[in-house]
C-alpha positions in Angstrom: 0.1 -0.2 0.2 1.5 3.2 -1.0 2.1 6.2 1.2 -1.6 8.0 -0.1 -3.4 5.0 0.4 -2.1 4.9 4.0 -3.0 8.1 4.6 -6.5 8.0 3.0 -7.2 4.5 5.0 -6.1 6.3 8.4 -8.4 8.8 7.7 -11.4 6.8 7.4 -10.1 5.0 10.5 -10.3 8.5 12.5 -13.5 9.3 11.3 -15.2 6.0 11.9 -14.2 6.5 15.4 -15.9 9.6 15.6 -19.0 7.9 14.0 -20.6 7.6 10.5 -18.3 9.1 8.0 -19.0 12.5 7.4 -20.9 12.9 10.3 -20.9 15.2 13.3 -18.7 13.6 16.6 -21.5 11.9 19.2 -21.9 14.2 22.0 -19.2 11.9 24.0 -16.6 13.4 21.7 -17.9 16.8 21.9 -15.2 18.7 24.5 -17.6 21.6 24.9 -20.3 19.6 26.8 -19.9 19.3 30.1 -18.6 15.4 31.6 -21.8 14.0 33.1 -23.5 15.0 29.6 -20.6 13.4 27.5 -20.8 10.1 30.3 -24.1 9.6 29.6 -23.9 9.6 26.1 -21.0 7.4 26.4 -22.6 4.8 28.2 -25.5 4.3 26.0 -23.1 3.0 23.3 -21.6 0.0 25.8 -22.2 -3.5 26.0 -22.8 -5.2 29.0 -19.3 -7.0 29.2 -17.7 -3.2 28.1 -19.2 -1.7 30.9 -18.4 -4.6 33.5 -14.6 -4.3 32.3 -14.7 -0.4 33.2 -15.5 -1.7 36.5 -12.2 -2.9 37.0 -9.0 -1.3 38.3 -7.3 -2.6 35.4 -9.9 -1.4 33.2 -9.2 -2.5 29.3 -9.4 0.0 26.3 -12.5 -0.5 24.2 -10.9 0.4 20.9 -14.6 0.9 19.1 -15.3 3.7 21.0 -11.9 5.6 21.1 -11.8 4.3 25.3 -8.2 3.9 26.5 -6.2 1.6 28.8 -6.6 2.7 32.2 -5.5 1.1 35.4 -6.9 3.4 38.7 -3.9 2.1 41.4 -1.8 4.4 42.0 0.0 5.5 45.3 0.9 8.7 46.2 1.0 8.5 50.4 4.1 10.7 50.3 5.1 10.9 47.1 4.9 9.5 43.7 5.1 5.9 44.6 6.1 2.4 42.3 6.4 4.7 39.5 10.4 5.3 39.0 12.1 8.2 40.9 10.2 10.6 42.5 10.8 13.3 45.5 10.4 11.1 48.7 9.1 13.2 51.5 8.3 12.4 55.4 5.6 9.3 56.5 2.1 11.1 57.1 3.1 10.1 60.7 5.6 12.5 60.5 4.1 15.0 58.1 1.0 15.6 61.4 4.0 16.6 63.4 3.8 19.8 61.8 0.3 20.8 62.6 0.8 22.6 59.1 -2.0 22.0 56.7 -0.5 24.9 54.2 2.3 23.0 54.1 1.4 19.9 53.4 -0.4 21.2 50.8 2.0 22.6 49.2 3.7 18.7 49.2 0.9 17.5 47.9 0.6 20.5 45.3 4.1 19.1 44.0 3.2 15.1 44.1 0.4 16.3 41.9 3.3 18.1 39.7 5.3 15.2 39.8 2.4 12.8 38.8 1.3 14.8 35.8 4.7 14.8 34.6 4.9 11.2 34.8 1.7 10.7 33.0 2.4 11.9 30.1 5.3 9.5 30.0 2.3 6.9 29.4 1.5 6.7 25.8 -2.3 6.1 26.4 -1.3 2.8 28.1 -1.8 3.4 31.9 -0.8 0.2 34.0 -0.2 0.0 37.6 1.0 2.8 39.4 1.3 5.0 36.2 -2.6 6.8 36.6 -3.9 9.9 38.0 -6.2 8.5 40.8 -3.8 8.0 44.0 -5.4 5.8 46.8 -3.9 8.4 49.2 -4.6 9.8 52.0 -5.2 6.9 54.8 -7.4 8.9 57.2 -8.0 6.1 59.3 -7.4 6.8 63.1 -4.0 5.5 65.0 -6.1 3.7 67.4 -3.3 2.1 69.1 0.2 2.3 68.8 0.7 -1.6 67.8 -0.8 -1.2 64.4 1.8 -1.2 61.6 -0.1 0.6 59.5 -0.6 3.9 61.3 2.4 5.7 60.0 0.2 5.6 57.3 -2.2 7.5 59.1 -1.8 11.4 60.6 -2.5 10.3 63.8 -4.6 9.4 66.3 -7.0 12.4 66.4 -9.7 13.1 64.1 -9.7 16.7 64.0 -6.5 16.9 62.9 -7.1 13.9 60.4 -9.4 15.8 59.2 -7.4 19.0 59.0 -4.5 18.0 57.2 -6.1 15.1 55.1 -8.0 18.2 53.3 -5.0 19.8 52.8 -4.2 16.4 50.8 -6.8 16.4 48.8 -6.5 19.8 47.7 -2.8 19.4 46.8 -3.5 16.5 44.6 -6.8 17.5 43.0 -6.0 20.8 42.8 -9.4 22.4 41.9 -10.0 25.9 41.2 -6.4 25.1 39.2 -8.2 24.7 36.0 -11.9 25.3 35.5 -13.4 22.0 34.6 -10.5 19.7 35.1 -9.6 18.1 37.9 -5.2 17.6 38.6 -5.4 14.1 40.3 -7.9 12.4 42.2 -6.9 12.1 45.9 -9.1 8.9 47.8 -10.2 8.9 51.1 -9.5 5.5 53.1 -10.4 2.7 54.6 -13.9 3.2 55.5 -14.3 2.8 57.9 -13.6 1.4 61.8 -10.4 0.3 60.3 -7.0 0.7 62.2 -5.5 -2.9 62.8 -4.6 -5.5 62.9 -3.1 -6.7 59.9 -3.4 -10.3 60.4 -7.2 -10.4 60.8 -8.2 -7.5 58.6 -10.1 -10.3 56.2 -12.1 -11.9 58.7 -12.4 -8.7 61.5 -16.0 -7.8 62.4 -15.4 -4.0 64.3 -18.2 -3.2 66.6 -18.4 0.0 68.0 -20.5 2.3 69.7 -22.8 4.4 67.3 -21.2 7.6 69.7 -17.7 6.1 68.8 -18.7 5.5 65.3 -19.8 9.4 64.4 -17.2 10.9 67.4 -14.1 8.9 66.5 -14.0 7.0 63.2 -16.4 9.2 60.5 -14.7 12.9 61.2 -12.4 13.1 58.8 -13.8 11.1 56.3 -17.2 13.2 56.5 -14.2 16.5 56.4 -13.1 15.2 53.1 -16.3 14.4 51.4 -18.4 17.6 52.6 -15.3 20.0 52.7 -12.7 19.3 50.4 -15.0 17.2 48.2 -12.9 14.5 47.4 -13.4 12.0 44.6 -12.7 9.0 45.8 -13.4 7.3 49.0 -12.2 3.4 49.7 -14.0 0.8 51.7 -12.0 -0.9 54.0 -12.0 -4.5 54.3 -13.1 -5.7 57.9 -16.8 -6.0 58.5 -18.6 -3.0 60.1 -21.6 -4.6 62.2 -21.3 -8.3 60.7 -21.8 -6.5 56.8 -18.4 -6.1 54.5 -17.9 -2.5 54.6 -18.0 -2.3 50.6 -21.6 -4.0 51.2 -22.7 -2.3 54.2 -25.6 0.0 53.3 -25.4 1.7 56.0 -22.1 3.3 55.6 -22.1 4.0 51.9 -25.9 4.7 50.9 -27.3 6.0 54.5 -24.3 8.0 55.5 -21.7 8.5 52.6 -24.0 9.2 49.5 -27.6 10.5 51.5 -26.5 12.0 54.8 -23.0 13.4 53.6 -24.6 14.1 49.9 -21.2 12.3 48.4 -21.4 12.1 44.4 -17.8 10.6 43.7 -16.6 7.2 43.4 -16.2 4.5 45.9 -13.4 1.9 45.0 -12.5 -1.2 46.9 -9.6 -2.1 48.7 -7.2 -4.9 46.2 -9.2 -8.1 46.3 -11.7 -7.2 49.4 -14.3 -8.5 47.2 -13.4 -12.3 47.2 -13.4 -11.5 51.3 -17.1 -11.9 50.7 -16.7 -15.3 49.7 -13.4 -17.1 50.0 -13.4 -19.7 52.9 -12.0 -18.3 56.2 -12.8 -15.0 55.5 -16.4 -12.9 56.1 -18.2 -16.4 54.5 -20.9 -13.7 53.9 -21.9 -15.2 50.4 -20.5 -18.6 48.3 -19.7 -17.0 45.1 -18.2 -14.1 42.6 -21.3 -13.6 41.4 -23.4 -12.9 44.2 -19.9 -10.7 45.9 -20.2 -8.8 42.8 -23.8 -7.7 42.8 -23.6 -7.0 46.5 -20.8 -4.6 45.8 -22.2 -3.1 42.3 -25.9 -2.7 44.1 -24.4 -0.8 47.5 -22.7 1.7 44.7 -19.2 0.1 44.6 -17.9 1.7 41.2 -14.2 0.3 40.7 -13.0 -3.0 42.7 -9.5 -3.7 42.8 -9.2 -7.1 41.8 -10.7 -9.1 39.3 -14.2 -10.6 41.0 -16.4 -8.1 38.5 -15.9 -10.4 36.0 -18.5 -11.7 37.2 -21.0 -9.2 37.0 -22.1 -10.6 33.7 -22.9 -13.9 35.3 -24.6 -12.0 38.0 -26.9 -9.7 35.7 -27.7 -13.3 33.8 -28.7 -15.0 37.0 -30.7 -11.9 37.8 -28.7 -11.3 40.8 -28.0 -7.4 39.4 -30.5 -5.3 37.6 -28.0 -3.2 34.9 -29.5 -0.1 36.2 -27.5 -0.5 39.3 -24.0 -0.8 37.1 -25.1 2.0 34.8 -25.3 4.6 37.8 -22.1 3.1 38.8 -20.5 3.3 35.3 -21.7 6.5 34.3 -19.6 8.1 37.3 -16.6 6.0 36.5 -16.7 7.7 32.7 -17.9 11.4 34.4 -14.6 11.4 36.4 -12.4 10.0 33.3 -13.7 12.8 31.7 -13.2 15.6 34.1 -9.5 14.1 34.4 -8.9 14.9 31.1 -8.0 11.6 30.5 -10.2 10.7 28.0 -9.0 13.4 25.7 -6.0 12.7 26.2 -5.4 16.6 27.3 -5.0 18.2 30.2 -3.7 22.1 31.7 -0.8 20.5 33.4 0.6 19.1 30.5 3.6 21.7 29.6 5.2 21.3 32.8 9.2 21.2 33.0 10.2 17.0 33.6 13.0 18.6 35.5 10.6 19.2 38.5 10.6 15.2 39.3 13.2 15.1 42.4 14.3 18.7 41.4 15.6 21.7 43.7 12.4 22.9 44.7 11.1 19.7 45.6 14.1 18.3 47.6 14.0 21.7 49.2 10.3 21.5 50.4 11.2 17.5 51.4 13.8 18.9 53.4 11.2 21.7 54.9 9.0 19.4 56.2 11.1 17.2 57.5 12.7 20.0 59.4 8.4 20.7 60.8 8.4 16.9 61.3 11.2 16.1 63.7 9.6 16.2 67.6 11.8 16.9 70.5 11.2 14.7 73.1 13.7 15.4 75.5 16.7 17.2 76.9 18.9 17.5 79.6 20.5 20.8 78.3 22.7 18.5 75.8 21.4 20.2 72.9 22.0 21.8 70.6 25.4 20.4 70.3 28.6 22.7 69.9 31.1 23.4 67.3 34.4 21.6 68.5 32.4 18.8 70.2 34.0 15.2 69.9 30.7 13.3 68.3 30.1 9.8 67.8 27.3 8.2 65.7 26.8 4.7 66.5 22.9 2.7 65.6 21.6 0.5 63.3 19.5 3.3 61.5 22.2 6.0 61.3 23.5 4.6 57.9 20.0 3.4 56.2 18.2 4.9 53.3 15.6 2.6 53.0 14.0 2.6 56.5 13.9 6.9 55.6 12.0 6.0 52.9 9.4 4.6 55.0 6.3 2.7 53.3 4.2 3.1 49.8 7.1 5.1 49.0 9.0 6.2 45.8 12.6 5.2 45.5 14.6 8.4 44.9 17.8 9.2 43.1 20.1 10.1 46.2 19.1 10.1 49.9 20.9 12.0 52.8 21.2 9.8 55.0 21.8 10.7 58.8 25.8 9.5 58.5 26.1 11.2 55.2 24.7 14.4 57.0 26.9 13.9 60.0 30.0 13.4 57.7 29.7 16.4 55.8 29.5 18.4 58.8 31.9 16.8 61.6 34.5 15.9 59.5 36.6 13.8 62.6 33.3 12.2 63.1 33.3 8.4 64.8 30.9 6.1 63.4 30.4 2.7 63.6 27.5 0.5 63.8 27.5 -0.8 67.3 24.4 -3.4 67.1 21.8 -4.2 65.2 17.6 -3.1 65.3 17.6 -7.0 66.5 20.2 -9.5 67.9 21.3 -12.1 65.5 19.5 -14.4 67.5 16.1 -13.6 65.3 18.3 -14.6 61.9 17.0 -18.1 61.5 13.4 -16.3 61.4 14.1 -14.1 58.6 15.4 -16.0 55.6 14.9 -15.7 52.4 12.9 -18.1 50.4 14.2 -19.9 47.3 12.5 -17.7 44.6 14.0 -14.5 46.2 17.4 -16.5 46.1 17.0 -17.2 42.7 15.9 -13.5 41.8 19.2 -11.8 43.8 21.4 -13.9 41.3 20.3 -12.5 38.2 21.4 -9.6 36.1 19.4 -6.0 35.6 18.7 -7.1 32.0 17.7 -10.8 33.2 15.6 -8.9 35.8 14.2 -6.5 33.4 12.7 -9.8 31.4 11.6 -11.2 34.5 9.2 -8.2 35.0 8.0 -8.1 31.3 7.6 -12.0 31.4 4.8 -11.6 34.6 3.9 -8.2 33.8 5.4 -7.0 36.9 6.4 -3.0 37.5 10.1 -3.4 37.5 10.6 -0.9 40.5 8.5 -3.7 42.6 11.0 -6.4 42.0 13.8 -4.2 42.4 12.1 -3.3 45.7 11.9 -6.8 46.3 15.2 -7.8 46.1 16.7 -4.7 48.1 14.5 -5.7 51.1 15.9 -9.0 51.4 19.3 -7.8 50.8 18.9 -5.0 53.3 16.7 -7.2 55.6 19.8 -9.3 57.3 21.8 -6.0 58.1 19.4 -5.1 60.7 20.5 -8.4 63.0 24.0 -7.8 63.1 25.6 -8.9 65.8 26.2 -6.4 68.3 29.8 -5.4 69.4 31.0 -6.7 72.6 30.6 -3.5 75.1 34.4 -3.6 76.1 35.0 -2.8 72.5 32.1 -0.3 72.0 33.1 2.1 75.3 37.0 1.6 74.2 36.0 3.1 70.5 34.1 5.8 72.5 36.9 6.9 74.2 37.1 10.6 74.5 34.0 11.3 72.8 32.0 13.8 74.3 28.4 13.4 72.9 27.2 10.0 71.2 24.0 10.0 69.1 22.5 6.9 68.8 20.3 6.7 65.9 17.7 3.4 66.7 14.3 2.5 66.5 12.9 0.1 64.3 12.3 0.0 60.5 9.5 -0.2 58.3 10.7 -3.8 57.5 9.2 -4.9 60.5 6.1 -2.6 60.9 3.3 -2.0 58.1 0.9 -4.0 55.9 0.3 -7.3 56.3 4.0 -8.5 56.1 5.7 -12.3 56.8 7.3 -10.9 59.6 7.1 -13.4 62.8 9.9 -12.0 65.3 9.7 -11.3 69.0 7.4 -8.1 69.4 6.4 -8.1 65.4 4.0 -10.1 64.0 2.5 -9.7 60.5 3.1 -5.9 59.9 1.8 -5.2 64.0 3.7 -5.0 67.1 2.8 -7.1 70.0 4.6 -5.4 72.6 5.7 -1.2 72.3 9.4 -1.6 73.9 12.6 -0.4 72.2 14.4 -3.8 71.2 16.2 -5.1 73.9 19.9 -5.3 72.0 19.4 -0.9 71.4 18.3 -0.8 75.0 21.0 -2.5 76.5 23.5 -0.4 74.8 21.7 2.6 75.8 22.4 1.7 79.4 25.7 0.7 79.0 26.6 4.3 77.2 24.8 6.3 80.4 26.2 3.1 82.9 30.0 4.4 81.2 29.2 8.4 82.0 28.6 9.3 78.5 26.5 12.1 77.1 23.6 10.2 75.1 21.3 11.6 72.5 19.1 9.3 71.2 17.3 9.8 67.7 14.5 7.3 67.4 13.1 5.9 64.2 10.0 4.5 63.6 6.1 5.2 62.2 4.6 4.8 65.9 5.0 5.7 69.8 7.8 3.8 71.4 8.0 3.2 75.3 10.8 4.7 75.7 10.3 4.7 80.1 14.0 3.3 80.2 15.5 5.6 77.6 13.9 8.8 79.6 16.8 7.4 82.0 19.5 6.5 80.0 19.3 8.9 77.3 19.9 13.2 77.6 18.3 13.9 74.9 15.6 12.1 72.7 14.2 13.0 68.8 11.7 11.6 67.4 12.5 11.4 63.9 9.8 8.9 62.6 10.7 7.8 58.6 11.7 11.7 57.4 12.2 11.1 53.7 15.2 11.5 51.2 16.4 14.8 53.1 16.0 13.4 56.4 19.6 13.2 57.2 19.9 16.7 56.8 17.4 18.3 59.2 17.9 16.0 61.7 21.6 17.3 61.4 20.6 20.8 61.3 18.3 20.4 64.4 20.8 18.7 66.5 23.0 21.6 66.1 20.4 24.4 66.5 20.2 26.0 62.8 16.6 25.6 63.4 14.4 25.6 66.2 12.3 21.9 66.6 8.9 22.7 66.3 7.0 19.3 65.8 4.5 18.3 68.3 3.4 14.0 68.8 0.3 13.2 66.6 -0.7 10.3 68.6 0.1 9.2 72.5 3.2 8.1 73.8 2.7 5.6 76.4 4.6 3.6 79.5 3.9 0.5 77.9 1.3 -1.9 76.5 0.5 -2.3 80.2 -1.6 0.9 80.0 -4.0 -0.1 76.8 -6.7 -2.2 76.2 -7.1 -5.3 73.9 -5.4 -4.3 70.7 -8.8 -6.0 68.7 -11.2 -4.2 71.2 -12.2 -0.8 68.7 -13.8 1.0 71.6 -12.4 4.1 72.0 -12.5 3.7 75.9 -8.9 3.4 77.1 -7.5 4.7 73.8 -5.8 7.6 72.7 -5.5 10.7 74.4 -9.2 11.4 74.4 -10.4 8.7 76.1 -7.1 7.4 77.4 -7.4 8.0 81.2 -3.9 7.4 82.6 -0.5 9.0 82.6 1.3 9.1 79.4 5.1 9.0 78.8 4.9 11.7 76.2 1.3 13.2 75.5 -0.7 14.0 72.5 0.4 17.4 71.0 3.4 17.5 72.9 6.8 18.7 71.6 10.1 20.8 73.2 12.1 23.4 71.3 15.0 25.4 72.3 12.8 28.3 73.7 10.5 29.1 75.8 6.8 30.3 75.4 4.3 31.8 77.3 0.4 32.0 78.0 -1.4 34.7 79.2 -4.9 34.5 80.4 -7.7 33.6 77.7 -10.9 35.9 77.3 -13.7 36.0 74.9 -14.9 38.9 73.2 -17.4 39.1 70.6 -17.6 35.3 69.9 -14.1 35.1 70.0 -11.6 33.3 72.2 -8.4 35.4 72.8 -5.4 34.9 74.5 -0.9 36.6 74.1 1.5 33.8 73.3 4.9 35.1 74.3 8.4 33.9 73.4 10.8 34.4 76.6 13.6 32.9 75.7 16.6 33.7 73.3 16.1 32.4 70.4 13.3 32.8 67.3 10.5 29.9 68.0 7.6 28.4 66.6 4.7 27.2 68.9 1.8 25.1 67.8 -1.1 26.7 69.6 -3.9 23.8 70.5 -7.7 24.6 71.4 -9.1 21.4 73.0 -12.7 21.6 74.4 -14.2 19.6 77.4 -17.8 19.3 78.3 -17.7 19.0 82.4 -21.4 17.3 82.3 -20.2 14.4 80.1 -18.1 12.5 82.1 -18.2 9.1 79.8 -16.9 11.1 77.4 -13.6 12.4 75.8 -10.9 14.1 78.5 -11.0 16.7 75.9 -10.8 16.9 72.1 -9.0 19.4 69.7 -10.9 21.8 67.7 -8.5 24.4 66.9 -4.3 25.2 66.2 -2.5 27.4 65.0 1.2 28.0 64.2 2.9 31.0 65.9 6.0 31.9 65.2 8.0 35.0 67.1 11.2 36.6 67.8 12.7 36.4 71.4 10.4 38.7 73.5 8.1 39.0 71.2 4.1 38.5 71.8 1.1 37.8 69.6 -2.2 37.6 70.4 -4.0 34.7 69.0 -7.7 35.2 68.0 -9.4 31.4 67.5 -13.8 32.2 66.6 -15.7 30.0 67.9 -18.1 28.8 65.7 -20.5 25.9 65.6 -18.1 23.3 65.0 -15.8 24.1 68.2 -19.2 23.2 69.8 -19.5 19.9 68.1 -20.4 16.9 70.6 -22.3 14.0 70.9 -25.8 14.0 71.5 -27.7 10.9 72.4 -31.3 12.4 71.0 -29.7 12.8 67.4 -27.6 9.9 68.2 -24.8 12.1 65.8 -22.6 15.0 66.0 -24.3 18.4 66.1 -23.9 21.7 67.9 -25.0 21.3 71.8 -25.3 23.9 73.6 -24.2 23.8 77.6 -21.3 24.5 79.4 -17.9 23.9 78.2 -14.6 24.3 79.5 -11.9 26.2 76.9 -8.4 24.7 77.1 -5.6 25.9 75.2 -2.2 25.7 75.5 1.1 23.8 73.9 -0.3 20.1 74.2 -3.2 18.2 75.4 -1.5 17.6 79.0 -3.4 18.9 81.7 -0.6 21.2 83.2 0.4 22.6 79.7 -3.2 24.3 79.4 -4.9 27.2 80.3 -8.7 27.2 81.2 -11.8 29.2 80.1 -15.2 28.5 81.1 -17.9 29.2 78.3 -21.9 29.0 77.9 -22.5 28.0 74.1 
């Protein structure tokens, strides 16, 4: 065929795709029409099988209608994950320590910029992790520190989680940036009443009171739906009151759709629908067709998995009415048009590819890492001084992957704590000294035969394996990397005498310890003392580290403990053996620089704990008890080690008396120290005539930055939301009139708060 004939044929095919030759385009191809109208027209042209295929997370192309291949599953927990290199920001639990909504939104604006750049590389064949629909943020409540995925959340408080979760949505979706377009999708997950354990999530039935549901587990979801207009909500694996969450008409239809007016998409967690019928799980129905029908009727739009392949069978057997499927597919198509994905164009197509892990985004990661650090203790050893002889030891000093957390990008470069110290202290003394755990656990973490074979392959051979099995190569490499470095966490502890000999003449020992995302996280094959399946069975620091810190203390060493973890650690002995404790979380690719800057006082730490640090698990209820009594600062009646909202700095702040004028709470804050500093001012509310309610509950916060000696007045409007409280008569959270205590200060601890009585 000559060139002219090929051109004629191509033109004919293009015209045919637009309708009949010579005709006007179909309405769904008219870019001037609203997305809903285009979607409705396209829906009417689909077969049953085509509609079913569009409800799959891996949605195939439908060439006859110009619908491209798309995959709904992408991750952006703290940077664009599993899709090549990208900027790695601190883990969400660390970002929550900033109490900085504006910065969180800025972080996710940067992430969505990187997402748009990467999306242009897909050539209209979007595979896993390459799309524009991100299954984040995780806004479950970090109810218990033993839950392995708590590090993915924004802490234990519903108000803080809602505020920061909304910032994530604004940053990702970019609403208002371009009329008629969504930059990407955010997804509020996991709906609802999900906060561990990983080991039983496929069969667990969460039973909680209506008060706990409405007061603790749902507020952040309501915020993201009704205020931030999140476009996706992901249902949880567990059952709620006997019904799998994806099939719960109470959660999805009554509350989400009708009560909150949600018109966006509902998606399943991955392979959650088979839990409906697979033996030993929920055992709720018998077949995939029944499960698919139940989920579709309940308004589940996209399944991550393959059970929705049974949709045509469900229709044929009379289990499912096509009108329910049409309702869902209409939402799917509408959102694809709003993303610009159906047309292959958007206002963000001209972004410079160099922004991905570029200078500005790395600087933003560093800024967030600085604000994420929480100084828990300082007996005068910090800031470190120039000229001091410093040693850096410990298992987490030179572990870049630990710093990335989970659901992470893999950056081109990372500044570990060791590298940052070496750049600052040429005469640094550094050695590992011990592993995260002791070598006695090594037999329990050997790799399997398949892994042993993969580890022998060359990079080119790995590429071929990835192509053969349709696996993202970055996943394969990450899998191997984890296997190789896992054993490094279990190196033998050096003889105590040798350690002390190598530290002779050292003024300050910085110990980089804690745990690792290789031990805590989502449904992991880890069974070790203190760790089970990604969760923890206790919250103590591993014994090998605890022993070494005590040895250093007994030898008279000044010890600064930098704790890396995604959760609260029981650090009672460490408050005695260590002179300073800095909670670093998993701080991202610039974390090493941020930590060294904080230790030397280049900036004044301002992070506050988004979770309670308990003394031990003896203070906690049973981990499977989802009732809030005994959990989190709001319902814990004991004395914590470090309270929610707590964090020290290198200066002091004084709070003046509070007054209410014209419906506004006013009080002064003064920097009484000698350094510039930022205080996170927190407002809590207590209702004295509700003895079974929360001790107090966060209702507002402000970041206040002051020069030494400077004073500012903080003003917090006392609107109805401040006094939203549980109502027995309404069986919901509504503004409740009565007597309240307004508690304001620097943490949730009573000793750190001042009080104003107020009648609403």
